[in-house]
C-alpha angles and dihedrals in degrees: 000000000000092000088053092051093052093042100072138092110239138132091226092058090048093051091047092050091044090059101036097048095058090045092053094045092047089051091050090050090050090053089047088051092052093048099046105033120096097217143327093294095047110080128182093197132015115239092250090054092051091051093049092049090048095048096046093048082080086081090076097060089036093058091043093055097040102041108024103032098022093221101154098180094052092045092049090051090053091046092049090055091046092054093046092048091047092051091049089049092053092046093054100034104035091104091053093050096053094048 
């Protein structure tokens, strides 16, 4: 059943994957941060770095759906979310990047 859900070509699936994958990766990076930091002042990654890693991990399912499975609609949904999340990132963190 799960395999059938992920093995289809639809915009909705792409949009869902484009949102869920960065949230999962960001959560994993937060857990990594808790496990390997030596206190509240010692950070492994800055917040902006964690967000960039999480957003651009969308390239993995994007490549899978576009190249291996040739599901254009799903790939485009993932790409749409990636562009939107990247624009939101630059709107909120542009001041941090120039400093």
